[in-house]
C-alpha positions as a printed Julia matrix, in Angstrom:
110×3 Matrix{Float64}:
 12.39  19.58  57.74
 11.35  22.54  56.41
  8.52  23.56  54.66
  8.86  23.9   51.49
 11.1   24.92  49.01
  8.7   26.05  46.81
  8.58  28.72  48.99
 11.74  30.02  46.95
 11.29  32.54  44.27
 13.98  32.8   42.01
 14.97  36.15  40.34
 12.91  37.02  37.21
 15.83  37.31  35.22
 16.87  33.34  36.41
 13.43  32.01  35.26
 14.32  31.56  31.83
 16.87  28.41  33.12
 13.55  26.68  34.79
 11.29  25.91  31.71
  8.48  23.09  31.61
  6.97  21.54  28.34
  3.44  20.44  28.39
  1.53  19.15  25.89
 -1.8   18.31  25.6
 -2.28  15.14  23.93
 -5.75  15.51  22.64
 -4.96  19.0   20.46
 -1.38  18.15  20.26
 -0.66  21.7   21.67
  2.8   22.1   23.63
  2.87  24.88  25.75
  6.06  25.93  27.71
  5.94  27.66  31.31
  8.66  29.62  33.1
  8.74  28.05  36.55
  9.14  30.88  39.49
 10.38  28.81  42.19
 12.64  26.39  43.05
 11.93  23.04  41.96
 12.94  19.72  43.7
 14.25  17.5   42.06
 16.56  19.85  40.06
 20.29  19.29  40.12
 20.36  22.97  41.67
 17.94  22.68  44.14
 19.71  21.83  47.47
 22.2   24.35  46.85
 19.69  26.95  46.51
 17.83  25.59  49.32
 21.03  25.51  51.6
 21.86  29.14  50.26
 18.54  30.43  50.79
 18.53  29.64  54.31
 22.4   31.1   54.82
 21.54  34.29  53.49
 18.06  34.82  56.2
 20.63  33.65  59.0
 23.18  36.48  57.5
 20.3   38.76  57.17
 18.56  37.99  60.53
 20.86  35.92  62.85
 21.81  38.68  65.26
 18.39  38.12  66.7
 18.71  34.49  66.72
 22.56  33.57  67.29
 22.33  30.31  68.43
 20.1   29.15  64.92
 22.25  31.42  62.77
 25.07  29.03  63.45
 23.01  26.19  63.64
 22.0   27.08  60.07
 25.69  27.46  59.39
 26.94  24.49  60.27
 23.81  21.62  60.94
 21.55  21.84  57.58
 21.77  19.42  55.0
 19.28  20.42  52.2
 16.15  20.95  54.06
 16.95  18.69  57.22
 18.29  20.26  60.43
 20.72  17.91  62.03
 22.15  18.93  65.5
 22.4   18.39  69.01
 22.75  20.08  72.44
 24.14  19.12  75.86
 20.95  20.05  78.32
 16.8   20.27  77.58
 17.25  24.04  78.06
 19.77  24.12  75.38
 17.69  21.99  73.21
 14.57  24.1   73.74
 16.57  27.38  72.96
 17.69  26.0   69.64
 14.21  25.28  68.95
 12.99  28.71  69.56
 15.33  30.56  68.05
 15.51  28.25  64.79
 11.63  29.08  64.58
 12.3   32.54  64.71
 14.84  32.65  62.48
 13.17  30.54  59.72
  9.84  32.5   60.28
 11.78  35.43  59.06
 12.62  33.97  55.84
  8.74  32.74  55.79
 10.09  28.98  56.5
  8.05  26.66  58.94
 10.29  24.14  61.08
  8.44  20.61  60.77
  9.05  17.55  62.67
């Protein structure tokens, strides 16, 4: 699992499409805010999370080929689901995945 989708910043021109209305119940004042990051629970969040991971794999995958392949085939939203044949291979997948994800400022958890 990754920590966290909230780290993925949106392009400035896309922030108008993610707004939040907030009403102060005492003053009845309504304010709107632009959300600058992917917001969990929105319809686009799963796609944007996976697409961002794929871009990190494309940009940095030459340094982490085993992990880059797993990003393309084994992520669902923010969960990595894969296996391996040996303990040595599992350790190598972990090391490469951790390195690749750090390139995108993500942290592998669980």
